[in-house]
All heavy atoms as TSV, in Angstrom:
chain	resi	resn	atom	element	x	y	z
A	1	MET	N	N	-63.973	-110.854	-80.446
A	1	MET	CA	C	-64.607	-111.854	-81.271
A	1	MET	C	C	-63.638	-112.219	-82.400
A	1	MET	O	O	-63.090	-111.341	-83.058
A	1	MET	CB	C	-65.917	-111.299	-81.829
A	1	MET	CG	C	-66.686	-112.284	-82.658
A	1	MET	SD	S	-68.235	-111.621	-83.280
A	1	MET	CE	C	-69.295	-111.920	-81.904
A	2	SER	N	N	-63.460	-113.483	-82.620
A	2	SER	CA	C	-62.527	-113.937	-83.647
A	2	SER	C	C	-63.138	-113.777	-85.039
A	2	SER	O	O	-64.346	-113.605	-85.201
A	2	SER	CB	C	-62.138	-115.388	-83.411
A	2	SER	OG	O	-63.221	-116.238	-83.725
A	3	LEU	N	N	-62.276	-113.861	-86.031
A	3	LEU	CA	C	-62.753	-113.723	-87.410
A	3	LEU	C	C	-63.676	-114.873	-87.794
A	3	LEU	O	O	-64.643	-114.682	-88.533
A	3	LEU	CB	C	-61.565	-113.653	-88.365
A	3	LEU	CG	C	-60.693	-112.409	-88.235
A	3	LEU	CD1	C	-59.463	-112.537	-89.115
A	3	LEU	CD2	C	-61.462	-111.165	-88.584
A	4	ARG	N	N	-63.391	-116.056	-87.296
A	4	ARG	CA	C	-64.246	-117.204	-87.595
A	4	ARG	C	C	-65.633	-117.033	-86.981
A	4	ARG	O	O	-66.643	-117.351	-87.609
A	4	ARG	CB	C	-63.592	-118.478	-87.075
A	4	ARG	CG	C	-64.399	-119.709	-87.412
A	4	ARG	CD	C	-63.615	-120.928	-87.157
A	4	ARG	NE	N	-62.616	-120.992	-88.214
A	4	ARG	CZ	C	-61.769	-121.977	-88.375
A	4	ARG	NH1	N	-61.770	-122.980	-87.546
A	4	ARG	NH2	N	-60.904	-121.974	-89.352
A	5	GLU	N	N	-65.678	-116.504	-85.769
A	5	GLU	CA	C	-66.980	-116.261	-85.130
A	5	GLU	C	C	-67.766	-115.191	-85.884
A	5	GLU	O	O	-68.982	-115.287	-86.016
A	5	GLU	CB	C	-66.777	-115.840	-83.679
A	5	GLU	CG	C	-66.289	-116.958	-82.787
A	5	GLU	CD	C	-65.907	-116.468	-81.406
A	5	GLU	OE1	O	-65.673	-115.253	-81.232
A	5	GLU	OE2	O	-65.829	-117.308	-80.504
A	6	LYS	N	N	-67.045	-114.174	-86.384
A	6	LYS	CA	C	-67.710	-113.132	-87.167
A	6	LYS	C	C	-68.282	-113.704	-88.463
A	6	LYS	O	O	-69.369	-113.325	-88.886
A	6	LYS	CB	C	-66.743	-111.999	-87.478
A	6	LYS	CG	C	-66.400	-111.158	-86.280
A	6	LYS	CD	C	-65.438	-110.053	-86.644
A	6	LYS	CE	C	-65.050	-109.242	-85.432
A	6	LYS	NZ	N	-64.123	-108.160	-85.771
A	7	ALA	N	N	-67.558	-114.622	-89.083
A	7	ALA	CA	C	-68.050	-115.252	-90.314
A	7	ALA	C	C	-69.302	-116.071	-90.028
A	7	ALA	O	O	-70.264	-116.042	-90.795
A	7	ALA	CB	C	-66.970	-116.122	-90.928
A	8	ARG	N	N	-69.305	-116.796	-88.922
A	8	ARG	CA	C	-70.489	-117.584	-88.552
A	8	ARG	C	C	-71.668	-116.681	-88.240
A	8	ARG	O	O	-72.815	-116.990	-88.585
A	8	ARG	CB	C	-70.172	-118.467	-87.358
A	8	ARG	CG	C	-69.278	-119.614	-87.692
A	8	ARG	CD	C	-69.026	-120.489	-86.509
A	8	ARG	NE	N	-68.084	-121.533	-86.835
A	8	ARG	CZ	C	-67.263	-122.086	-85.970
A	8	ARG	NH1	N	-67.270	-121.702	-84.724
A	8	ARG	NH2	N	-66.436	-123.039	-86.351
A	9	LEU	N	N	-71.409	-115.572	-87.577
A	9	LEU	CA	C	-72.469	-114.614	-87.276
A	9	LEU	C	C	-73.053	-114.039	-88.560
A	9	LEU	O	O	-74.270	-113.880	-88.685
A	9	LEU	CB	C	-71.927	-113.494	-86.387
A	9	LEU	CG	C	-72.904	-112.387	-86.009
A	9	LEU	CD1	C	-74.042	-112.946	-85.179
A	9	LEU	CD2	C	-72.184	-111.287	-85.270
A	10	ASN	N	N	-72.195	-113.745	-89.533
A	10	ASN	CA	C	-72.676	-113.228	-90.815
A	10	ASN	C	C	-73.586	-114.227	-91.518
A	10	ASN	O	O	-74.567	-113.838	-92.139
A	10	ASN	CB	C	-71.501	-112.871	-91.715
A	10	ASN	CG	C	-70.868	-111.553	-91.349
A	10	ASN	OD1	O	-71.401	-110.809	-90.538
A	10	ASN	ND2	N	-69.724	-111.275	-91.932
A	11	VAL	N	N	-73.276	-115.504	-91.416
A	11	VAL	CA	C	-74.119	-116.526	-92.040
A	11	VAL	C	C	-75.504	-116.534	-91.401
A	11	VAL	O	O	-76.522	-116.574	-92.096
A	11	VAL	CB	C	-73.459	-117.916	-91.948
A	11	VAL	CG1	C	-74.424	-119.005	-92.359
A	11	VAL	CG2	C	-72.208	-117.959	-92.803
A	12	SER	N	N	-75.550	-116.467	-90.087
A	12	SER	CA	C	-76.856	-116.488	-89.419
A	12	SER	C	C	-77.634	-115.200	-89.695
A	12	SER	O	O	-78.853	-115.235	-89.863
A	12	SER	CB	C	-76.699	-116.718	-87.918
A	12	SER	OG	O	-76.017	-115.654	-87.310
A	13	LEU	N	N	-76.934	-114.075	-89.755
A	13	LEU	CA	C	-77.614	-112.819	-90.082
A	13	LEU	C	C	-78.167	-112.847	-91.504
A	13	LEU	O	O	-79.292	-112.392	-91.749
A	13	LEU	CB	C	-76.652	-111.641	-89.933
A	13	LEU	CG	C	-76.312	-111.206	-88.521
A	13	LEU	CD1	C	-75.234	-110.132	-88.555
A	13	LEU	CD2	C	-77.545	-110.686	-87.818
A	14	ALA	N	N	-77.393	-113.375	-92.432
A	14	ALA	CA	C	-77.849	-113.455	-93.823
A	14	ALA	C	C	-79.079	-114.351	-93.942
A	14	ALA	O	O	-80.005	-114.047	-94.690
A	14	ALA	CB	C	-76.727	-113.968	-94.712
A	15	LYS	N	N	-79.090	-115.443	-93.190
A	15	LYS	CA	C	-80.246	-116.350	-93.228
A	15	LYS	C	C	-81.484	-115.651	-92.680
A	15	LYS	O	O	-82.572	-115.746	-93.259
A	15	LYS	CB	C	-79.944	-117.606	-92.422
A	15	LYS	CG	C	-81.049	-118.616	-92.495
A	15	LYS	CD	C	-80.694	-119.882	-91.753
A	15	LYS	CE	C	-81.819	-120.865	-91.941
A	15	LYS	NZ	N	-82.412	-121.316	-90.725
A	16	ASP	N	N	-81.333	-114.933	-91.569
A	16	ASP	CA	C	-82.462	-114.209	-90.991
A	16	ASP	C	C	-82.970	-113.120	-91.936
A	16	ASP	O	O	-84.184	-112.944	-92.096
A	16	ASP	CB	C	-82.071	-113.582	-89.655
A	16	ASP	CG	C	-81.942	-114.606	-88.550
A	16	ASP	OD1	O	-82.455	-115.734	-88.717
A	16	ASP	OD2	O	-81.320	-114.282	-87.514
A	17	LEU	N	N	-82.062	-112.384	-92.558
A	17	LEU	CA	C	-82.481	-111.338	-93.490
A	17	LEU	C	C	-83.225	-111.927	-94.686
A	17	LEU	O	O	-84.223	-111.375	-95.144
A	17	LEU	CB	C	-81.267	-110.543	-93.966
A	17	LEU	CG	C	-80.640	-109.600	-92.942
A	17	LEU	CD1	C	-79.317	-109.067	-93.469
A	17	LEU	CD2	C	-81.580	-108.466	-92.620
A	18	ALA	N	N	-82.734	-113.055	-95.190
A	18	ALA	CA	C	-83.397	-113.695	-96.322
A	18	ALA	C	C	-84.785	-114.203	-95.936
A	18	ALA	O	O	-85.724	-114.118	-96.724
A	18	ALA	CB	C	-82.540	-114.839	-96.848
A	19	ASP	N	N	-84.911	-114.712	-94.720
A	19	ASP	CA	C	-86.208	-115.207	-94.260
A	19	ASP	C	C	-87.220	-114.068	-94.088
A	19	ASP	O	O	-88.389	-114.216	-94.421
A	19	ASP	CB	C	-86.064	-115.958	-92.938
A	19	ASP	CG	C	-85.368	-117.292	-93.104
A	19	ASP	OD1	O	-85.263	-117.774	-94.253
A	19	ASP	OD2	O	-84.921	-117.852	-92.087
A	20	HIS	N	N	-86.769	-112.940	-93.569
A	20	HIS	CA	C	-87.688	-111.852	-93.266
A	20	HIS	C	C	-87.963	-110.929	-94.456
A	20	HIS	O	O	-89.074	-110.432	-94.599
A	20	HIS	CB	C	-87.158	-111.021	-92.095
A	20	HIS	CG	C	-87.267	-111.736	-90.792
A	20	HIS	ND1	N	-86.215	-112.409	-90.236
A	20	HIS	CD2	C	-88.309	-111.918	-89.961
A	20	HIS	CE1	C	-86.601	-112.956	-89.110
A	20	HIS	NE2	N	-87.873	-112.684	-88.909
A	21	PHE	N	N	-86.952	-110.682	-95.270
A	21	PHE	CA	C	-87.117	-109.711	-96.344
A	21	PHE	C	C	-87.124	-110.332	-97.733
A	21	PHE	O	O	-87.271	-109.619	-98.718
A	21	PHE	CB	C	-86.001	-108.660	-96.271
A	21	PHE	CG	C	-86.037	-107.857	-95.009
A	21	PHE	CD1	C	-85.045	-108.009	-94.059
A	21	PHE	CD2	C	-87.055	-106.962	-94.764
A	21	PHE	CE1	C	-85.072	-107.276	-92.886
A	21	PHE	CE2	C	-87.089	-106.224	-93.600
A	21	PHE	CZ	C	-86.096	-106.385	-92.653
A	22	GLY	N	N	-86.946	-111.615	-97.822
A	22	GLY	CA	C	-86.920	-112.282	-99.111
A	22	GLY	C	C	-85.553	-112.168	-99.764
A	22	GLY	O	O	-84.643	-111.545	-99.249
A	23	GLY	N	N	-85.411	-112.794	-100.877
A	23	GLY	CA	C	-84.137	-112.788	-101.574
A	23	GLY	C	C	-83.312	-114.011	-101.210
A	23	GLY	O	O	-83.763	-114.897	-100.489
A	24	LYS	N	N	-82.096	-114.028	-101.715
A	24	LYS	CA	C	-81.220	-115.163	-101.475
A	24	LYS	C	C	-80.274	-114.866	-100.324
A	24	LYS	O	O	-79.849	-113.724	-100.138
A	24	LYS	CB	C	-80.382	-115.461	-102.715
A	24	LYS	CG	C	-81.181	-115.912	-103.893
A	24	LYS	CD	C	-80.264	-116.196	-105.053
A	24	LYS	CE	C	-81.037	-116.577	-106.290
A	24	LYS	NZ	N	-80.157	-116.795	-107.434
A	25	LYS	N	N	-79.957	-115.900	-99.575
A	25	LYS	CA	C	-79.021	-115.764	-98.472
A	25	LYS	C	C	-77.647	-115.326	-98.986
A	25	LYS	O	O	-76.964	-114.519	-98.355
A	25	LYS	CB	C	-78.907	-117.083	-97.719
A	25	LYS	CG	C	-77.964	-117.048	-96.536
A	25	LYS	CD	C	-77.981	-118.342	-95.755
A	25	LYS	CE	C	-77.109	-119.351	-96.412
A	25	LYS	NZ	N	-76.870	-120.551	-95.605
A	26	ALA	N	N	-77.258	-115.829	-100.146
A	26	ALA	CA	C	-75.940	-115.507	-100.709
A	26	ALA	C	C	-75.808	-114.022	-101.025
A	26	ALA	O	O	-74.723	-113.443	-100.884
A	26	ALA	CB	C	-75.695	-116.337	-101.949
A	27	ASP	N	N	-76.889	-113.385	-101.450
A	27	ASP	CA	C	-76.836	-111.960	-101.774
A	27	ASP	C	C	-76.535	-111.129	-100.527
A	27	ASP	O	O	-75.737	-110.194	-100.569
A	27	ASP	CB	C	-78.142	-111.495	-102.406
A	27	ASP	CG	C	-78.392	-112.135	-103.757
A	27	ASP	OD1	O	-77.406	-112.544	-104.410
A	27	ASP	OD2	O	-79.570	-112.243	-104.150
A	28	TYR	N	N	-77.196	-111.455	-99.430
A	28	TYR	CA	C	-76.953	-110.738	-98.179
A	28	TYR	C	C	-75.560	-111.059	-97.632
A	28	TYR	O	O	-74.885	-110.193	-97.089
A	28	TYR	CB	C	-78.003	-111.110	-97.134
A	28	TYR	CG	C	-79.386	-110.608	-97.456
A	28	TYR	CD1	C	-80.390	-111.471	-97.834
A	28	TYR	CD2	C	-79.684	-109.248	-97.394
A	28	TYR	CE1	C	-81.663	-111.012	-98.139
A	28	TYR	CE2	C	-80.944	-108.778	-97.687
A	28	TYR	CZ	C	-81.934	-109.672	-98.059
A	28	TYR	OH	O	-83.183	-109.198	-98.357
A	29	LEU	N	N	-75.143	-112.293	-97.801
A	29	LEU	CA	C	-73.854	-112.725	-97.264
A	29	LEU	C	C	-72.697	-112.015	-97.967
A	29	LEU	O	O	-71.699	-111.673	-97.338
A	29	LEU	CB	C	-73.722	-114.237	-97.394
A	29	LEU	CG	C	-72.621	-114.917	-96.612
A	29	LEU	CD1	C	-72.757	-114.613	-95.133
A	29	LEU	CD2	C	-72.666	-116.408	-96.832
A	30	LYS	N	N	-72.832	-111.764	-99.248
A	30	LYS	CA	C	-71.784	-111.044	-99.982
A	30	LYS	C	C	-71.569	-109.661	-99.383
A	30	LYS	O	O	-70.438	-109.217	-99.193
A	30	LYS	CB	C	-72.152	-110.917	-101.452
A	30	LYS	CG	C	-72.017	-112.193	-102.221
A	30	LYS	CD	C	-72.448	-112.002	-103.662
A	30	LYS	CE	C	-72.479	-113.316	-104.396
A	30	LYS	NZ	N	-72.985	-113.165	-105.764
A	31	LYS	N	N	-72.644	-108.966	-99.107
A	31	LYS	CA	C	-72.539	-107.625	-98.539
A	31	LYS	C	C	-71.967	-107.657	-97.122
A	31	LYS	O	O	-71.151	-106.827	-96.754
A	31	LYS	CB	C	-73.912	-106.945	-98.517
A	31	LYS	CG	C	-74.442	-106.607	-99.868
A	31	LYS	CD	C	-73.630	-105.492	-100.465
A	31	LYS	CE	C	-74.233	-105.057	-101.780
A	31	LYS	NZ	N	-73.451	-104.033	-102.427
A	32	LEU	N	N	-72.399	-108.618	-96.328
A	32	LEU	CA	C	-71.920	-108.700	-94.954
A	32	LEU	C	C	-70.439	-109.075	-94.879
A	32	LEU	O	O	-69.722	-108.628	-93.989
A	32	LEU	CB	C	-72.745	-109.732	-94.168
A	32	LEU	CG	C	-74.184	-109.357	-93.863
A	32	LEU	CD1	C	-74.931	-110.561	-93.312
A	32	LEU	CD2	C	-74.237	-108.205	-92.878
A	33	ASN	N	N	-69.981	-109.874	-95.806
A	33	ASN	CA	C	-68.604	-110.346	-95.746
A	33	ASN	C	C	-67.597	-109.392	-96.378
A	33	ASN	O	O	-66.402	-109.627	-96.274
A	33	ASN	CB	C	-68.487	-111.721	-96.402
A	33	ASN	CG	C	-68.975	-112.812	-95.487
A	33	ASN	OD1	O	-69.105	-112.620	-94.297
A	33	ASN	ND2	N	-69.237	-113.969	-96.050
A	34	GLN	N	N	-68.042	-108.328	-97.009
A	34	GLN	CA	C	-67.102	-107.387	-97.605
A	34	GLN	C	C	-66.179	-106.779	-96.550
A	34	GLN	O	O	-64.968	-106.718	-96.725
A	34	GLN	CB	C	-67.841	-106.272	-98.339
A	34	GLN	CG	C	-68.368	-106.684	-99.683
A	34	GLN	CD	C	-69.141	-105.564	-100.358
A	34	GLN	OE1	O	-69.431	-104.537	-99.759
A	34	GLN	NE2	N	-69.476	-105.774	-101.612
A	35	LYS	N	N	-66.737	-106.337	-95.454
A	35	LYS	CA	C	-65.932	-105.741	-94.388
A	35	LYS	C	C	-65.053	-106.800	-93.733
A	35	LYS	O	O	-63.900	-106.528	-93.386
A	35	LYS	CB	C	-66.831	-105.085	-93.354
A	35	LYS	CG	C	-66.063	-104.368	-92.277
A	35	LYS	CD	C	-66.965	-103.660	-91.309
A	35	LYS	CE	C	-66.149	-102.946	-90.256
A	35	LYS	NZ	N	-66.984	-102.325	-89.245
A	36	LEU	N	N	-65.567	-107.997	-93.585
A	36	LEU	CA	C	-64.795	-109.073	-92.969
A	36	LEU	C	C	-63.578	-109.429	-93.818
A	36	LEU	O	O	-62.500	-109.678	-93.291
A	36	LEU	CB	C	-65.687	-110.299	-92.768
A	36	LEU	CG	C	-65.088	-111.473	-92.012
A	36	LEU	CD1	C	-64.680	-111.052	-90.610
A	36	LEU	CD2	C	-66.084	-112.608	-91.941
A	37	ARG	N	N	-63.725	-109.410	-95.133
A	37	ARG	CA	C	-62.590	-109.707	-96.010
A	37	ARG	C	C	-61.487	-108.669	-95.863
A	37	ARG	O	O	-60.310	-109.000	-95.889
A	37	ARG	CB	C	-63.047	-109.783	-97.461
A	37	ARG	CG	C	-63.747	-111.054	-97.778
A	37	ARG	CD	C	-63.977	-111.194	-99.275
A	37	ARG	NE	N	-64.895	-112.283	-99.511
A	37	ARG	CZ	C	-66.153	-112.150	-99.873
A	37	ARG	NH1	N	-66.663	-110.961	-100.076
A	37	ARG	NH2	N	-66.911	-113.202	-100.058
A	38	THR	N	N	-61.846	-107.402	-95.711
A	38	THR	CA	C	-60.827	-106.377	-95.527
A	38	THR	C	C	-60.098	-106.566	-94.206
A	38	THR	O	O	-58.896	-106.316	-94.117
A	38	THR	CB	C	-61.422	-104.963	-95.595
A	38	THR	OG1	O	-62.427	-104.809	-94.600
A	38	THR	CG2	C	-62.004	-104.694	-96.965
A	39	GLN	N	N	-60.800	-107.033	-93.175
A	39	GLN	CA	C	-60.151	-107.311	-91.897
A	39	GLN	C	C	-59.215	-108.500	-92.012
A	39	GLN	O	O	-58.152	-108.523	-91.394
A	39	GLN	CB	C	-61.192	-107.592	-90.817
A	39	GLN	CG	C	-61.984	-106.377	-90.420
A	39	GLN	CD	C	-63.083	-106.717	-89.412
A	39	GLN	OE1	O	-63.355	-107.873	-89.153
A	39	GLN	NE2	N	-63.702	-105.691	-88.864
A	40	ILE	N	N	-59.584	-109.486	-92.811
A	40	ILE	CA	C	-58.738	-110.664	-92.994
A	40	ILE	C	C	-57.456	-110.279	-93.711
A	40	ILE	O	O	-56.364	-110.713	-93.339
A	40	ILE	CB	C	-59.503	-111.756	-93.776
A	40	ILE	CG1	C	-60.596	-112.352	-92.903
A	40	ILE	CG2	C	-58.557	-112.854	-94.241
A	40	ILE	CD1	C	-61.570	-113.225	-93.651
A	41	ILE	N	N	-57.568	-109.459	-94.724
A	41	ILE	CA	C	-56.392	-109.036	-95.478
A	41	ILE	C	C	-55.448	-108.235	-94.580
A	41	ILE	O	O	-54.236	-108.361	-94.675
A	41	ILE	CB	C	-56.813	-108.225	-96.717
A	41	ILE	CG1	C	-57.507	-109.154	-97.711
A	41	ILE	CG2	C	-55.628	-107.543	-97.367
A	41	ILE	CD1	C	-58.179	-108.446	-98.853
A	42	ALA	N	N	-56.003	-107.436	-93.686
A	42	ALA	CA	C	-55.188	-106.610	-92.804
A	42	ALA	C	C	-54.694	-107.361	-91.571
A	42	ALA	O	O	-53.906	-106.822	-90.805
A	42	ALA	CB	C	-55.988	-105.391	-92.369
A	43	SER	N	N	-55.116	-108.595	-91.380
A	43	SER	CA	C	-54.716	-109.332	-90.181
A	43	SER	C	C	-53.224	-109.638	-90.213
A	43	SER	O	O	-52.661	-109.904	-91.271
A	43	SER	CB	C	-55.528	-110.622	-90.048
A	43	SER	OG	O	-55.108	-111.555	-90.998
A	44	PRO	N	N	-52.585	-109.623	-89.070
A	44	PRO	CA	C	-51.138	-109.840	-89.034
A	44	PRO	C	C	-50.719	-111.286	-89.248
A	44	PRO	O	O	-49.577	-111.552	-89.585
A	44	PRO	CB	C	-50.759	-109.380	-87.625
A	44	PRO	CG	C	-51.996	-109.550	-86.826
A	44	PRO	CD	C	-53.133	-109.303	-87.775
A	45	SER	N	N	-51.615	-112.213	-89.089
A	45	SER	CA	C	-51.273	-113.629	-89.204
A	45	SER	C	C	-51.392	-114.082	-90.655
A	45	SER	O	O	-52.475	-114.379	-91.139
A	45	SER	CB	C	-52.198	-114.463	-88.316
A	45	SER	OG	O	-51.923	-115.819	-88.506
A	46	ALA	N	N	-50.283	-114.145	-91.343
A	46	ALA	CA	C	-50.292	-114.544	-92.751
A	46	ALA	C	C	-50.548	-116.037	-92.904
A	46	ALA	O	O	-51.057	-116.480	-93.928
A	46	ALA	CB	C	-48.970	-114.169	-93.412
A	47	TYR	N	N	-50.216	-116.817	-91.896
A	47	TYR	CA	C	-50.384	-118.265	-91.986
A	47	TYR	C	C	-51.851	-118.655	-92.064
A	47	TYR	O	O	-52.235	-119.512	-92.849
A	47	TYR	CB	C	-49.724	-118.943	-90.787
A	47	TYR	CG	C	-49.924	-120.437	-90.760
A	47	TYR	CD1	C	-49.194	-121.257	-91.621
A	47	TYR	CD2	C	-50.844	-121.032	-89.917
A	47	TYR	CE1	C	-49.377	-122.625	-91.622
A	47	TYR	CE2	C	-51.031	-122.400	-89.914
A	47	TYR	CZ	C	-50.295	-123.184	-90.759
A	47	TYR	OH	O	-50.479	-124.535	-90.763
A	48	TYR	N	N	-52.699	-118.018	-91.269
A	48	TYR	CA	C	-54.112	-118.386	-91.209
A	48	TYR	C	C	-54.973	-117.616	-92.199
A	48	TYR	O	O	-56.143	-117.916	-92.359
A	48	TYR	CB	C	-54.661	-118.167	-89.802
A	48	TYR	CG	C	-54.061	-119.107	-88.790
A	48	TYR	CD1	C	-53.186	-118.650	-87.822
A	48	TYR	CD2	C	-54.362	-120.452	-88.823
A	48	TYR	CE1	C	-52.630	-119.518	-86.903
A	48	TYR	CE2	C	-53.810	-121.333	-87.915
A	48	TYR	CZ	C	-52.948	-120.854	-86.949
A	48	TYR	OH	O	-52.400	-121.709	-86.054
A	49	ARG	N	N	-54.420	-116.629	-92.869
A	49	ARG	CA	C	-55.199	-115.777	-93.760
A	49	ARG	C	C	-56.000	-116.546	-94.810
A	49	ARG	O	O	-57.179	-116.282	-95.001
A	49	ARG	CB	C	-54.273	-114.756	-94.411
A	49	ARG	CG	C	-55.030	-113.649	-95.091
A	49	ARG	CD	C	-54.085	-112.602	-95.622
A	49	ARG	NE	N	-53.362	-111.982	-94.523
A	49	ARG	CZ	C	-52.134	-111.489	-94.627
A	49	ARG	NH1	N	-51.511	-111.532	-95.757
A	49	ARG	NH2	N	-51.551	-110.928	-93.588
A	50	PRO	N	N	-55.439	-117.537	-95.511
A	50	PRO	CA	C	-56.241	-118.258	-96.528
A	50	PRO	C	C	-57.420	-119.009	-95.917
A	50	PRO	O	O	-58.487	-119.087	-96.513
A	50	PRO	CB	C	-55.259	-119.230	-97.168
A	50	PRO	CG	C	-53.913	-118.738	-96.801
A	50	PRO	CD	C	-54.044	-117.963	-95.542
A	51	TYR	N	N	-57.218	-119.535	-94.712
A	51	TYR	CA	C	-58.297	-120.280	-94.070
A	51	TYR	C	C	-59.432	-119.362	-93.641
A	51	TYR	O	O	-60.607	-119.696	-93.774
A	51	TYR	CB	C	-57.762	-121.066	-92.866
A	51	TYR	CG	C	-56.663	-122.009	-93.246
A	51	TYR	CD1	C	-55.353	-121.772	-92.861
A	51	TYR	CD2	C	-56.910	-123.128	-94.037
A	51	TYR	CE1	C	-54.330	-122.633	-93.218
A	51	TYR	CE2	C	-55.904	-123.988	-94.401
A	51	TYR	CZ	C	-54.615	-123.743	-93.989
A	51	TYR	OH	O	-53.616	-124.589	-94.349
A	52	TYR	N	N	-59.105	-118.193	-93.118
A	52	TYR	CA	C	-60.130	-117.231	-92.741
A	52	TYR	C	C	-60.849	-116.693	-93.970
A	52	TYR	O	O	-62.049	-116.489	-93.950
A	52	TYR	CB	C	-59.524	-116.069	-91.964
A	52	TYR	CG	C	-59.081	-116.420	-90.562
A	52	TYR	CD1	C	-57.963	-115.808	-89.994
A	52	TYR	CD2	C	-59.766	-117.335	-89.799
A	52	TYR	CE1	C	-57.555	-116.116	-88.728
A	52	TYR	CE2	C	-59.355	-117.661	-88.526
A	52	TYR	CZ	C	-58.256	-117.047	-87.984
A	52	TYR	OH	O	-57.842	-117.340	-86.719
A	53	ALA	N	N	-60.127	-116.460	-95.033
A	53	ALA	CA	C	-60.737	-115.956	-96.264
A	53	ALA	C	C	-61.695	-116.978	-96.822
A	53	ALA	O	O	-62.766	-116.635	-97.337
A	53	ALA	CB	C	-59.660	-115.613	-97.281
A	54	LYS	N	N	-61.339	-118.254	-96.722
A	54	LYS	CA	C	-62.235	-119.314	-97.207
A	54	LYS	C	C	-63.496	-119.366	-96.347
A	54	LYS	O	O	-64.585	-119.587	-96.848
A	54	LYS	CB	C	-61.517	-120.662	-97.171
A	54	LYS	CG	C	-62.312	-121.771	-97.799
A	54	LYS	CD	C	-61.555	-123.063	-97.699
A	54	LYS	CE	C	-60.981	-123.401	-99.029
A	54	LYS	NZ	N	-60.368	-124.725	-99.077
A	55	ALA	N	N	-63.357	-119.153	-95.038
A	55	ALA	CA	C	-64.508	-119.165	-94.139
A	55	ALA	C	C	-65.444	-118.006	-94.431
A	55	ALA	O	O	-66.660	-118.133	-94.308
A	55	ALA	CB	C	-64.051	-119.107	-92.685
A	56	ALA	N	N	-64.896	-116.879	-94.835
A	56	ALA	CA	C	-65.731	-115.706	-95.141
A	56	ALA	C	C	-66.382	-115.888	-96.482
A	56	ALA	O	O	-67.407	-115.415	-96.767
A	56	ALA	CB	C	-64.883	-114.454	-95.149
């Protein structure tokens, strides 16, 4: 699964969590994207890193 697909999955998961448990989607998204950001930083492709970080 690509990093962009993981970011999109995190958005849908955050929306579902906010709908079911209340709260803001952004609060859940921050927690979900923490691990994704560490993967982006460790990715070997320096050229695409800013774009993936923006997507997360």
